N, C-alpha and C positions, 0 to 999 in steps of 0.2 A: 443163275447162281447165289446159291443162300446156305447158311451154317447156323444150326442150333446148338445153344448154348443153355445148359441150364432149363430146359424149357420154350426157351423165347427161338423163334426163328428170325434169322437177322438174312432181309433180302440184300442186294447189291448195293444199293445204294448207303444202309445203314454201315455195310463192313466197309465202304471208301469213308463216311462219318469218321465212324473209330478209327480208324488208320490214319488220319488226318489228327485226330485228339492225339492219340501218343505220338503222331511226328511233331507235333506243335511243342507237347511235353518235353520231347527229347531234347529239340531246338531251343526252347527257352532254358533248359539243363547246360547247355552248353556255350549259350550267351551268356547265363549269367556267371559262367568259368572266365568267358571271357571279357569280361567290362569291369570295371574298377566302380564297383552300384556305389559302393561309400561315398567317393569323390562323390558321383552324379546327387547324391541327395545332401550332401554338403554344400554343393553349387546352388542346390534348389533351393534352401533357403534365404538366399541373396536375392530369389527373385521376389519382383514386384507386386506384393500379395495381391493390391487389388486389381491390378494390369493382368494377371492371371487368371483373376475370376472372369473379370471382361473379355478376355480369351476365350474361356472356357462357355462364356454364353453364346460368343458373336462366330466362333470356328465354326464347330459345327453345321448353323446354320447355312454356311456355305461350302457343305462339305465336307470337312477336316474331317476326320477317323474320330467320333466321341469318346470310342477305348481310349486310344491314346494322351487325351485334354484330359480324360478322368482321371489316369493314372497320373500325368501330369500334376496335377490338384493334389493326391492324394499324396503324391511325394513333397510336393511344398504345405500343405495346410498338415497334414496327418490324418488319423483315420475320423476322430469327432467332428471336426473343422469341414473336413474335405466333404464328406457325408452329410453335412446341412446345404452347403455350399451346391452340391451338386444333386442334390434333390431340387434347390431353388433355380438351377441351370436346367434341368429336365424340363420343369414346368413351364420356367421360360420359352423353352426352343418349342413347344405344343403351342404354348399360345401364339407366337409369333408364327410359326409355319401354315396355322390355320388362316389368322390375318393375311399372311402375305400373298396366300392361296387365292381365298376370299377376293382381295383386291385386283390381282392380276392372272383371273384362272387359265386362259390361253397361251401365256408364258409358262409354265409350269405344264399344263396339257402337253405342248410342244416336248418339253425336255424329258417327260416321265413317261413319254407313252409306251418306252418299252416292259415297264415296271407295272403298269394299268392293263395290261395285255399279260400276265402273270397271275393278275386277283381275277377268280369267278365272280359274275353277281350271286351276290346273300344277302341274308338281314343281316344288320349293320352291326350289330354285338359281337358274333362272331369273325367275321370280317376283321375287324378290328385286332380280336383277339391273336390273330391266325396271322396277319401281317405283322404288327408287332414282332412276335415270337419267331417268325421267317427268318433262317439263317440265309446270311449269302447275300442281302438286301441291302445296301448302305442304309446307316441311320437317317439321316437326312431324307431321305427319300420316302422311307417308310412312314414320318412325320409330314411328309407334302402330300404323299398320293392319296390320304383316306379322306381329306377333305376335298378332293378332287373327284373322289369316290361316291361324296354325297353323304357320308359321315356325319349324323349331327353334333354339334360341342359337344353336347352332354357326356352323349355316349363315347366321342373319340377321347376328352377329358378322362372320365369313369375308369374306360379299362388301357386307356396307354400311359397313364401319369403312375399308378403302379409297377405296371413293365418296366416302363426304361427309369423309374428311380430305381428299380432292383437291380436291374443290369448296369447301371452305372454304381452303384455300390461296387459290383465287380472289379471295378478298375480302380475306384478308390482305394480297396481294399488291396489289390495286387499291387497299387503303388506304393502304399503305405510298408507295405510288408516283403517290397521286394530287395530291402536292403539283409531281410534275413530268411530270403526262401529254404525252403526247407523241403525234402521229397514227399514228405504229408501235405505240405502244403498246392506244392505243385500238382497231387493226386485230387486236391479240394478244388483245383481249379477245374483239372479234370472233369471230375465228376460233375462240376456246374454245368460245363458245355453238353454231357451228354443228358441230362436231366434236362435239358434247353432244349435238346434236337428231340427228346419226346416227348416233351409238353407239346410241341409244335405241331408233332402229329397228333397229338390227341385234340387241339383246337383245328386242324387239317378234316380230321374225320368229324368232330363235331359240325363245323363248319358245311359239309357235305352232307351231312345230316336233315339239319336245316333247310338246305337246299333242295332235297327230297319231299321236305313238310312242308312245305309253301305252296301253297295253289300257285300257279300263272298269273300274270295280269292281265289285263283286257286285250293288251296288244302282245300277248305270247312270250313275254318276260318274266322274269323270274321277280317275284317282289320284294321289296326289299323292307326292312325293320327292325 
């Protein structure tokens, strides 16, 4: 099943993804009218700031949804400080994840075996780009699985930091603006989701091209680099 819109052909998976985006936007709009968002913002100002930042750093390492943590930080700290703290937290998440995997690789290998099976063997740079952009995989799993795949620290940080920081900005901006969402802003968040999906598709095509271009190693496996 496919649909052509303005010259672009959308396959079944793309149609499902776009449908989910539309449903999510409708859900956000309905939820926004059911919840006293202004009251939530007032209560958030009473939260302990240093504690919120500590939780922003620690909880995503344990599997807590980073989007929720970033949105909470956006409500508590506002746009400017929230973006700065989220950027610091994103870097700390990556450094801590890499160190933990290297300290106990067997522990993480057992728990992330299903995620590792979804990742094709390929050069490290496109693999990192694709993994970090891949929708549907938990944030903490992405951070842990790349060191398990043998991605060097330099490559890991070079691509993961800008991608994770950019994605954290969306959560912070949503939290800061949640008290005065408009149809245009909701459409903006929906557009971000669509752009993310398209960019992930680009990264996948680049990854597949790199896999075709690289010669096999002596043992018959695709070389990494």
